[in-house]
N, CA, C and O atoms as a MOPAC input file, in Angstrom:
PM7 MOZYME 1SCF
protein

 N   -131.05200 1    78.75400 1   110.99600 1
 C   -131.81300 1    79.71600 1   110.31600 1
 C   -131.90800 1    79.79900 1   108.76200 1
 O   -131.04000 1    79.65400 1   107.90100 1
 N   -133.35400 1    80.10100 1   108.67100 1
 C   -133.66600 1    79.43900 1   107.30900 1
 C   -134.20200 1    81.15000 1   106.60400 1
 O   -134.75900 1    82.08000 1   107.18700 1
 N   -133.78200 1    81.03400 1   105.25800 1
 C   -134.04800 1    82.49900 1   104.54100 1
 C   -135.04000 1    82.08700 1   103.38600 1
 O   -134.59100 1    81.32300 1   102.53100 1
 N   -136.34900 1    82.51900 1   103.27600 1
 C   -136.92900 1    82.34200 1   102.21400 1
 C   -137.35100 1    83.86000 1   101.53700 1
 O   -137.71200 1    84.87700 1   102.12900 1
 N   -137.17800 1    83.63800 1   100.15900 1
 C   -137.61900 1    84.80600 1    99.32400 1
 C   -138.44300 1    84.83300 1    98.28700 1
 O   -138.43100 1    83.98800 1    97.39200 1
 N   -139.23500 1    85.83800 1    98.35100 1
 C   -140.54000 1    85.84600 1    97.17600 1
 C   -140.62300 1    87.20800 1    96.61900 1
 O   -140.62600 1    88.14600 1    97.41600 1
 N   -140.68700 1    87.42600 1    95.41400 1
 C   -141.07700 1    88.71700 1    94.57700 1
 C   -142.27000 1    89.02900 1    94.90200 1
 O   -143.07100 1    88.16300 1    95.25500 1
 N   -142.60200 1    90.40500 1    94.83000 1
 C   -144.28300 1    90.89000 1    94.96800 1
 C   -144.36700 1    91.87000 1    94.03900 1
 O   -143.48300 1    92.15300 1    93.23000 1
 N   -145.46200 1    92.41000 1    94.15500 1
 C   -145.52000 1    93.44500 1    93.01100 1
 C   -145.02100 1    94.97800 1    93.28500 1
 O   -145.15400 1    95.44400 1    94.41700 1
 N   -144.55600 1    95.60600 1    92.43500 1
 C   -144.04200 1    97.02600 1    92.81100 1
 C   -142.46100 1    97.04700 1    93.14700 1
 O   -141.91700 1    98.06600 1    93.57300 1
 N   -141.73500 1    95.77200 1    92.90700 1
 C   -140.48600 1    95.45700 1    93.00300 1
 C   -140.00700 1    95.40500 1    94.35700 1
 O   -138.85800 1    95.71200 1    94.67400 1
 N   -141.12000 1    94.91700 1    95.35000 1
 C   -140.79800 1    94.57400 1    96.54900 1
 C   -140.20000 1    93.08900 1    96.51400 1
 O   -140.76900 1    92.30300 1    95.75700 1
 N   -139.15800 1    92.65100 1    97.22500 1
 C   -138.69900 1    91.36500 1    97.85700 1
 C   -139.00800 1    91.22900 1    99.07700 1
 O   -138.61300 1    92.10400 1    99.84700 1
 N   -139.85100 1    90.02700 1    99.64300 1
 C   -140.15400 1    89.84600 1   100.72500 1
 C   -139.06500 1    88.65000 1   101.06400 1
 O   -138.65700 1    87.76600 1   100.31000 1
 N   -138.79200 1    88.85800 1   102.17800 1
 C   -137.76300 1    87.75200 1   102.98800 1
 C   -138.16400 1    87.14100 1   104.23400 1
 O   -138.22800 1    87.75600 1   105.29900 1
 N   -138.39400 1    86.09400 1   104.10200 1
 C   -138.83000 1    85.31600 1   105.58700 1
 C   -137.58900 1    84.82300 1   106.32600 1
 O   -136.71200 1    84.08200 1   105.88400 1
 N   -137.68100 1    85.36400 1   107.50900 1
 C   -136.50700 1    84.65000 1   108.26900 1
 C   -137.07500 1    83.78500 1   109.51100 1
 O   -137.92000 1    84.15100 1   110.32800 1
 N   -136.38300 1    82.51400 1   109.44800 1
 C   -136.96500 1    81.59500 1   110.27600 1
 C   -135.96500 1    81.03000 1   111.46600 1
 O   -135.05100 1    80.38900 1   110.94700 1
 N   -135.85900 1    81.08000 1   113.01400 1
 C   -134.83900 1    80.55100 1   113.78500 1
 C   -134.18000 1    81.74100 1   114.41900 1
 O   -134.47800 1    82.93100 1   114.31700 1
 N   -133.29500 1    81.20700 1   115.04100 1
 C   -132.30000 1    82.13800 1   115.81900 1
 C   -131.39300 1    82.94400 1   115.26800 1
 O   -130.54100 1    82.40500 1   114.56200 1
 N   -131.35800 1    84.21500 1   115.42700 1
 C   -130.32900 1    85.15100 1   114.28100 1
 C   -129.36700 1    85.42700 1   115.17500 1
 O   -129.05300 1    86.53200 1   115.61700 1
 N   -128.89500 1    84.32900 1   115.43100 1
 C   -127.61000 1    84.39300 1   116.53600 1
 C   -126.35600 1    84.13000 1   115.50200 1
 O   -126.47800 1    84.08700 1   114.27800 1
 N   -124.84700 1    83.92300 1   116.39600 1
 C   -123.75100 1    83.95300 1   115.27800 1
 C   -123.96800 1    82.83100 1   114.26200 1
 O   -123.62400 1    82.89500 1   113.08200 1
 N   -124.55300 1    81.83500 1   114.82700 1
 C   -124.60800 1    80.53400 1   113.76100 1
 C   -125.48100 1    81.25000 1   112.82200 1
 O   -125.17000 1    81.51200 1   111.66000 1
 N   -126.72500 1    81.59000 1   113.46200 1
 C   -127.79300 1    82.05200 1   112.13200 1
 C   -127.39100 1    82.90600 1   111.17400 1
 O   -127.60800 1    82.74400 1   109.97400 1
 N   -126.68100 1    84.01500 1   111.76800 1
 C   -126.33800 1    85.16300 1   110.70000 1
 C   -125.29700 1    84.55000 1   110.15300 1
 O   -125.23000 1    84.99700 1   109.00800 1
 N   -124.18100 1    83.54000 1   110.37300 1
 C   -123.41100 1    83.19300 1   109.15400 1
 C   -124.08000 1    82.26800 1   108.09700 1
 O   -123.62800 1    82.06600 1   106.97000 1
 N   -125.19600 1    81.74500 1   108.60500 1
 C   -125.75500 1    80.91600 1   107.50900 1
 C   -126.43500 1    82.14200 1   106.47300 1
 O   -126.23000 1    82.02500 1   105.26500 1
 N   -127.14300 1    83.16400 1   106.91900 1
 C   -127.47800 1    84.05400 1   106.03100 1
 C   -126.93600 1    85.29700 1   105.48400 1
 O   -127.50900 1    86.12200 1   104.77300 1
 N   -125.78700 1    85.29800 1   105.91200 1
 C   -125.02600 1    86.44000 1   105.53200 1
 C   -124.66100 1    86.64500 1   104.41900 1
 O   -124.73500 1    87.83800 1   104.12600 1
 N   -124.19000 1    85.83700 1   103.43100 1
 C   -124.06100 1    85.78800 1   102.01200 1
 C   -125.43500 1    86.32400 1   101.28200 1
 O   -125.69300 1    87.44200 1   100.83600 1
 N   -126.23500 1    85.10400 1   101.32300 1
 C   -127.44500 1    85.59000 1   100.82200 1
 C   -128.36600 1    87.08800 1   101.05800 1
 O   -129.13400 1    87.59000 1   100.23800 1
 N   -128.03900 1    87.58400 1   102.37200 1
 C   -128.47800 1    88.73900 1   102.67000 1
 C   -127.84800 1    89.99200 1   102.03000 1
 O   -128.42300 1    91.02300 1   101.68400 1
 N   -126.38800 1    89.64100 1   101.94100 1
 C   -125.65100 1    90.48500 1   101.13300 1
 C   -126.03400 1    90.83700 1    99.71600 1
 O   -126.17100 1    91.98000 1    99.27900 1
 N   -126.21200 1    89.53300 1    98.95900 1
 C   -126.62700 1    89.64700 1    97.65200 1
 C   -127.75000 1    90.26800 1    97.59400 1
 O   -127.93300 1    91.07100 1    96.68000 1
 N   -128.72500 1    90.03200 1    98.54300 1
 C   -130.26200 1    90.91800 1    98.44300 1
 C   -130.05800 1    92.23900 1    98.71900 1
 O   -130.84500 1    93.00800 1    98.16700 1
 N   -129.20400 1    92.72300 1    99.43400 1
 C   -129.25100 1    94.28000 1    99.73700 1
 C   -128.18200 1    94.69800 1    98.49200 1
 O   -128.03500 1    95.87600 1    98.16600 1
 N   -127.73300 1    94.01300 1    98.08700 1
 C   -126.85100 1    94.39900 1    96.67500 1
 C   -127.55100 1    94.71500 1    95.34900 1
 O   -127.20300 1    95.50000 1    94.46700 1
 N   -128.77800 1    93.79800 1    95.43100 1
 C   -129.51600 1    93.50000 1    94.37900 1
 C   -130.81000 1    94.09500 1    94.25900 1
 O   -131.35300 1    94.18800 1    93.15800 1
 N   -131.46900 1    94.60000 1    95.55500 1
 C   -132.91200 1    94.98800 1    95.57400 1
 C   -132.99900 1    96.31800 1    96.30100 1
 O   -132.29100 1    96.51600 1    97.28900 1
 N   -133.79800 1    97.18600 1    95.87100 1
 C   -133.98600 1    98.66200 1    96.52300 1
 C   -135.09800 1    98.31900 1    97.44800 1
 O   -134.83600 1    98.86900 1    98.51800 1
 N   -136.08200 1    97.74400 1    97.52400 1
 C   -137.42400 1    97.58600 1    98.21900 1
 C   -137.27200 1    96.23200 1    98.91100 1
 O   -137.77800 1    95.31000 1    98.27200 1
 N   -136.73500 1    95.92100 1    99.98100 1
 C   -136.94300 1    94.64100 1   100.77500 1
 C   -137.67000 1    94.76800 1   102.27600 1
 O   -137.33100 1    95.58000 1   103.13700 1
 N   -138.72400 1    93.80300 1   102.39600 1
 C   -139.48400 1    93.77400 1   103.54700 1
 C   -138.75600 1    92.50800 1   104.18500 1
 O   -138.20300 1    91.68100 1   103.46100 1
 N   -138.78000 1    92.39500 1   105.54100 1
 C   -138.34600 1    91.11900 1   106.18800 1
 C   -139.49800 1    90.88800 1   107.18000 1
 O   -139.90100 1    91.73900 1   107.97300 1
 N   -140.02400 1    89.53800 1   107.03600 1
 C   -141.04700 1    88.92500 1   108.05400 1
 C   -139.84500 1    88.46400 1   109.10700 1
 O   -138.80200 1    87.86600 1   108.84300 1
 N   -140.29300 1    88.89700 1   110.27200 1
 C   -139.54300 1    88.38800 1   111.48600 1
 C   -140.57000 1    87.72900 1   112.51700 1
 O   -140.24500 1    87.76200 1   113.70400 1
 N   -141.49500 1    87.27500 1   112.24800 1
 C   -142.24000 1    86.82600 1   113.21200 1
 C   -141.76300 1    85.20100 1   113.74400 1
 O   -142.09200 1    84.58000 1   114.75500 1
 N   -140.89900 1    84.84700 1   112.66000 1
 C   -140.34500 1    83.22900 1   113.34300 1
 C   -139.09600 1    83.34600 1   113.57000 1
 O   -138.42500 1    82.31300 1   113.58700 1
 N   -138.49400 1    84.55900 1   113.79000 1
 C   -137.13000 1    84.75800 1   114.49300 1
 C   -137.37600 1    84.52800 1   115.88800 1
 O   -138.31800 1    85.14900 1   116.38000 1
 N   -136.61700 1    83.64300 1   116.72500 1
 C   -136.62700 1    83.35400 1   117.98300 1
 C   -135.84900 1    83.77700 1   118.49500 1
 O   -136.06700 1    83.75800 1   119.70600 1
 N   -134.36500 1    84.47800 1   118.07100 1
 C   -133.88300 1    85.07300 1   118.96400 1
 C   -133.09100 1    85.99800 1   118.17100 1
 O   -132.90200 1    85.79100 1   116.97200 1
 N   -132.53900 1    87.18000 1   118.88300 1
 C   -131.83800 1    88.17500 1   118.03200 1
 C   -130.79500 1    88.36900 1   118.78100 1
 O   -130.90900 1    88.56300 1   119.99100 1
 N   -129.65100 1    88.34300 1   118.16600 1
 C   -128.07100 1    88.49200 1   118.83700 1
 C   -127.55800 1    89.96400 1   118.16300 1
 O   -127.95700 1    90.48700 1   117.12200 1
 N   -126.73300 1    90.35400 1   118.93300 1
 C   -125.86600 1    91.53900 1   118.02700 1
 C   -125.54300 1    91.56300 1   116.76600 1
 O   -125.69800 1    92.55100 1   116.04900 1
 N   -124.98100 1    90.27600 1   116.33100 1
 C   -124.57500 1    89.97700 1   115.11000 1
 C   -125.55300 1    89.88600 1   114.39300 1
 O   -125.29400 1    89.84900 1   113.19100 1
 N   -126.96900 1    89.81800 1   114.77700 1
 C   -128.19400 1    89.81300 1   113.83900 1
 C   -128.65600 1    91.20800 1   113.35000 1
 O   -129.20100 1    91.56800 1   112.30700 1
 N   -128.15000 1    92.03400 1   114.73500 1
 C   -128.65200 1    93.39700 1   114.53300 1
 C   -127.70100 1    94.12800 1   113.36700 1
 O   -128.20500 1    94.84700 1   112.50500 1
 N   -126.16500 1    93.83900 1   113.45000 1
 C   -125.36500 1    94.03200 1   112.47300 1
 C   -125.50100 1    93.82600 1   111.36000 1
 O   -125.26200 1    94.74200 1   110.57400 1
 N   -125.93600 1    92.55000 1   110.87500 1
 C   -126.63600 1    92.08300 1   109.64900 1
 C   -127.58200 1    93.11000 1   108.99500 1
 O   -127.49200 1    93.70000 1   107.91800 1
 N   -128.42100 1    93.14400 1   109.86900 1
 C   -129.65100 1    94.15400 1   109.23000 1
 C   -129.09800 1    95.66800 1   108.97300 1
 O   -129.42000 1    96.20500 1   107.91300 1
 N   -128.44200 1    96.23500 1   109.71300 1
 C   -127.84300 1    97.81500 1   109.50600 1
 C   -127.19900 1    97.44200 1   108.61200 1
 O   -127.67400 1    97.82900 1   107.54500 1
 N   -126.15800 1    96.75200 1   108.49000 1
 C   -125.47000 1    96.72300 1   106.84000 1
 C   -126.41700 1    96.65100 1   105.81200 1
 O   -126.19900 1    97.36200 1   104.83100 1
 N   -127.34900 1    96.00200 1   105.81900 1
 C   -128.13600 1    95.79300 1   104.92300 1
 C   -129.03500 1    96.65500 1   104.68600 1
 O   -129.54300 1    96.71300 1   103.56600 1
 N   -129.40300 1    97.48700 1   105.68500 1
 C   -130.31200 1    98.68400 1   105.43300 1
 C   -129.49700 1    99.68100 1   104.77800 1
 O   -129.80700 1   100.20700 1   103.70900 1
 N   -128.31200 1    99.96500 1   105.52200 1
 C   -127.41400 1   101.04100 1   104.75400 1
 C   -127.00400 1   100.99400 1   103.24500 1
 O   -126.97500 1   101.92300 1   102.43700 1
 N   -126.70000 1    99.69500 1   103.07600 1
 C   -126.53900 1    99.29100 1   101.57300 1
 C   -127.75500 1    99.65100 1   100.71700 1
 O   -127.68800 1   100.21500 1    99.62400 1
 N   -128.66100 1    99.33700 1   101.21800 1
 C   -130.19600 1    99.75000 1   100.30600 1
 C   -130.16900 1   101.05200 1   100.13200 1
 O   -130.21400 1   101.67000 1    99.06800 1
 N   -130.06500 1   101.61800 1   101.65700 1
 C   -130.07700 1   103.08600 1   101.50300 1
 C   -129.57800 1   104.03400 1   100.68600 1
 O   -130.12600 1   105.08300 1   100.34800 1
 N   -128.04100 1   103.43900 1   100.24400 1
 C   -127.17000 1   104.36900 1    99.35900 1
 C   -127.71700 1   104.42500 1    98.12400 1
 O   -127.23500 1   105.25100 1    97.34900 1
 N   -128.88300 1   103.53300 1    97.64400 1
 C   -129.58200 1   103.77700 1    96.40900 1
 C   -130.93800 1   104.22000 1    96.63200 1
 O   -131.85300 1   103.92500 1    95.86300 1
 N   -131.07600 1   104.88800 1    97.61500 1
 C   -132.48700 1   105.57700 1    98.17700 1
 C   -133.28400 1   104.17800 1    98.16700 1
 O   -134.26700 1   104.20200 1    97.42700 1
 N   -133.14000 1   103.41000 1    98.59400 1
 C   -134.19800 1   102.07400 1    98.88400 1
 C   -134.50300 1   102.39200 1   100.09200 1
 O   -134.22200 1   103.46200 1   100.63200 1
 N   -135.28600 1   101.18300 1   100.73600 1
 C   -135.94300 1   100.79100 1   102.08200 1
 C   -135.52300 1    99.61600 1   102.12900 1
 O   -135.20500 1    98.95600 1   101.13900 1
 N   -135.47500 1    99.18200 1   103.46800 1
 C   -135.32200 1    98.08900 1   104.14700 1
 C   -136.68000 1    98.04800 1   105.38500 1
 O   -136.65000 1    98.93600 1   106.23700 1
 N   -137.43600 1    97.36600 1   105.42000 1
 C   -138.51800 1    97.43200 1   106.65400 1
 C   -138.36400 1    96.11700 1   107.10000 1
 O   -138.13200 1    95.23900 1   106.26900 1
 N   -138.47800 1    95.79800 1   108.52300 1
 C   -138.64200 1    94.62400 1   109.29400 1
 C   -140.29800 1    94.88800 1   109.71700 1
 O   -140.83500 1    95.96700 1   109.97000 1
 N   -141.01400 1    93.27300 1   109.69800 1
 C   -142.29000 1    93.67900 1   110.16000 1
 C   -142.31600 1    92.35400 1   110.93200 1
 O   -141.46100 1    91.46900 1   110.90400 1
 N   -143.58600 1    92.39200 1   111.70300 1
 C   -144.16100 1    91.41600 1   112.71700 1
 C   -143.14800 1    90.58400 1   113.50300 1
 O   -143.08400 1    89.35500 1   113.49700 1
 N   -142.29000 1    91.51100 1   114.24600 1
 C   -141.23300 1    90.74300 1   115.04400 1
 C   -141.84900 1    90.65400 1   116.36300 1
 O   -142.65300 1    91.42800 1   116.88200 1
 N   -141.28500 1    89.47300 1   116.86300 1
 C   -141.93100 1    88.82900 1   118.16600 1
 C   -141.71300 1    90.39400 1   119.21700 1
 O   -141.46800 1    91.50600 1   118.74900 1
 N   -141.84500 1    90.14200 1   120.34600 1
 C   -142.24800 1    90.87200 1   121.61600 1
 C   -140.62400 1    90.97500 1   121.82900 1
 O   -140.03600 1    92.04400 1   121.66500 1
 N   -140.04700 1    89.93600 1   122.15600 1
 C   -138.39200 1    90.09400 1   122.48200 1
 C   -137.67500 1    90.83200 1   121.32800 1
 O   -136.99000 1    91.81800 1   121.60100 1
 N   -137.79600 1    90.41400 1   120.07900 1
 C   -137.23400 1    90.97800 1   118.86600 1
 C   -137.42200 1    92.42000 1   118.88400 1
 O   -136.43200 1    93.14500 1   118.78300 1
 N   -138.80500 1    93.00100 1   119.02400 1
 C   -138.99100 1    94.39000 1   119.15500 1
 C   -138.24200 1    95.01800 1   120.01000 1
 O   -137.70200 1    96.06000 1   119.63800 1
 N   -137.97900 1    94.39900 1   121.71900 1
 C   -137.33300 1    94.98000 1   122.41700 1
 C   -136.08700 1    95.42700 1   121.95400 1
 O   -135.66000 1    96.57200 1   121.80700 1
 N   -135.47700 1    94.11900 1   121.70900 1
 C   -134.18000 1    94.36100 1   121.28700 1
 C   -133.66400 1    95.15200 1   120.00400 1
 O   -132.46300 1    95.34100 1   119.80800 1
 N   -134.49600 1    95.52400 1   119.29000 1
 C   -134.53300 1    96.51000 1   118.20600 1
 C   -134.64100 1    97.90500 1   118.83200 1
 O   -133.75800 1    98.72800 1   118.58800 1
 N   -135.63000 1    98.20300 1   119.59000 1
 C   -135.86800 1    99.46700 1   120.58400 1
 C   -134.82400 1    99.88000 1   121.45600 1
 O   -134.30400 1   100.98900 1   121.33300 1
 N   -134.41400 1    98.90500 1   122.50000 1
 C   -133.35100 1    99.26600 1   123.22800 1
 C   -131.95400 1    99.32600 1   122.62300 1
 O   -131.02400 1    99.86000 1   123.22900 1
 N   -131.84800 1    98.88900 1   121.67700 1
 C   -130.24800 1    99.33300 1   120.84500 1
 C   -130.63400 1   100.68100 1   120.03000 1
 O   -129.71900 1   101.45200 1   119.74300 1
 N   -131.41600 1   100.85900 1   119.80700 1
 C   -131.67900 1   102.23400 1   118.81300 1
 C   -132.24000 1   101.80700 1   117.28200 1
 O   -133.08500 1   102.36000 1   116.57800 1
 N   -131.47600 1   100.67300 1   117.06500 1
 C   -131.61000 1   100.20800 1   115.38800 1
 C   -132.87700 1   100.56900 1   114.87500 1
 O   -132.78100 1   100.95700 1   113.71000 1
 N   -134.01600 1   100.58100 1   115.31400 1
 C   -135.43700 1   100.79600 1   114.74600 1
 C   -135.25000 1   102.47800 1   114.22600 1
 O   -136.05300 1   103.02800 1   113.47300 1
 N   -134.27700 1   103.00200 1   114.68200 1
 C   -133.80000 1   104.75000 1   113.91900 1
 C   -133.43200 1   104.40800 1   112.58200 1
 O   -133.81300 1   105.12700 1   111.65800 1
 N   -132.53100 1   103.09700 1   112.31000 1
 C   -131.97600 1   103.05800 1   111.19300 1
 C   -132.89200 1   101.99300 1   110.16700 1
 O   -133.00500 1   102.16600 1   108.95300 1
 N   -133.42500 1   101.01900 1   110.83300 1
 C   -134.38400 1   100.00900 1   110.25800 1
 C   -135.55100 1   100.13300 1   110.79100 1
 O   -135.73800 1    99.96500 1   111.99700 1
 N   -136.66900 1   100.50700 1   109.77600 1
 C   -138.12200 1   100.81900 1   110.07000 1
 C   -138.55400 1    99.68600 1   110.51600 1
 O   -138.27200 1    98.86500 1   109.64300 1
 N   -139.10600 1    99.14100 1   111.42000 1
 C   -139.95800 1    98.05900 1   112.13500 1
 C   -141.74000 1    98.37400 1   112.24000 1
 O   -142.35300 1    99.11400 1   113.01000 1
 N   -142.12800 1    97.67400 1   111.37100 1
 C   -143.82700 1    98.09400 1   111.46500 1
 C   -144.36300 1    96.72500 1   111.74600 1
 O   -143.74400 1    95.66900 1   111.61900 1
 N   -145.58700 1    96.88500 1   112.14100 1
 C   -146.50100 1    95.56700 1   112.38400 1
 C   -146.95500 1    94.79600 1   111.94900 1
 O   -147.37500 1    93.86700 1   112.63800 1
 N   -147.11100 1    94.81300 1   110.37900 1
 C   -147.22800 1    93.57000 1   109.64300 1
 C   -147.26400 1    93.80700 1   108.13100 1
 O   -147.26900 1    94.96100 1   107.70300 1
 N   -147.28500 1    92.93300 1   107.44900 1
 C   -146.75400 1    93.11600 1   106.01100 1
 C   -147.57400 1    93.84700 1   105.08700 1
 O   -147.21000 1    94.09000 1   103.93600 1
 N   -148.92000 1    94.27800 1   105.68100 1
 C   -149.50400 1    95.33800 1   105.08500 1
 C   -148.70300 1    96.67500 1   104.84000 1
 O   -148.38200 1    97.25600 1   103.80400 1
 N   -148.44700 1    97.02000 1   106.52700 1
 C   -147.71300 1    98.17900 1   106.54900 1
 C   -146.16000 1    98.38000 1   105.99200 1
 O   -145.66000 1    99.42700 1   105.58100 1
 N   -145.58800 1    97.16100 1   106.09100 1
 C   -144.56400 1    97.29400 1   105.22700 1
 C   -144.44200 1    97.26000 1   103.85500 1
 O   -143.28400 1    97.52700 1   103.53400 1
 N   -145.19300 1    97.03100 1   102.87200 1
 C   -145.53800 1    96.94300 1   101.65100 1
 C   -146.02800 1    98.63400 1   101.37200 1
 O   -145.56800 1    99.28500 1   100.43400 1
 N   -146.74000 1    99.02700 1   102.07400 1
 C   -147.31200 1   100.32200 1   102.18400 1
 C   -145.76600 1   101.42800 1   102.30000 1
 O   -145.40900 1   102.30000 1   101.50700 1
 N   -145.21300 1   101.04700 1   103.37300 1
 C   -143.91600 1   101.90100 1   103.45100 1
 C   -142.93500 1   101.86200 1   102.50100 1
 O   -142.21600 1   102.85000 1   102.35200 1
 N   -142.74000 1   100.56500 1   101.61800 1
 C   -141.82900 1   100.54900 1   100.74200 1
 C   -142.44100 1   101.09200 1    99.31500 1
 O   -141.81200 1   101.54300 1    98.35800 1
 N   -143.66000 1   100.93600 1    99.44400 1
 C   -144.44800 1   101.26500 1    97.84300 1
 C   -144.22600 1   103.02300 1    97.67800 1
 O   -144.65000 1   103.60700 1    96.68000 1

């Protein structure tokens, strides 16, 4: 799992995840994700290159979203694959973590 991040105008942090968000992948990004959710109030996550989403990956997203929400911030996932979108929907996590179609929608939602 690879994690890249870039700051966008308006105090938004864009995080791009690439690879499987399984137990190994979640382990690789847990510490940086924790720091991101502790230090940023507007986070958008590019999910288009996430090749697999396991329950441990969902846990990571929920934990980050709750941490950011405590400060009245927002975490938004955008461009998930069809498989990832199905997992997010079927687990009900999309009621905690907002999922949108593309980066423009994610930015608009955080802005």
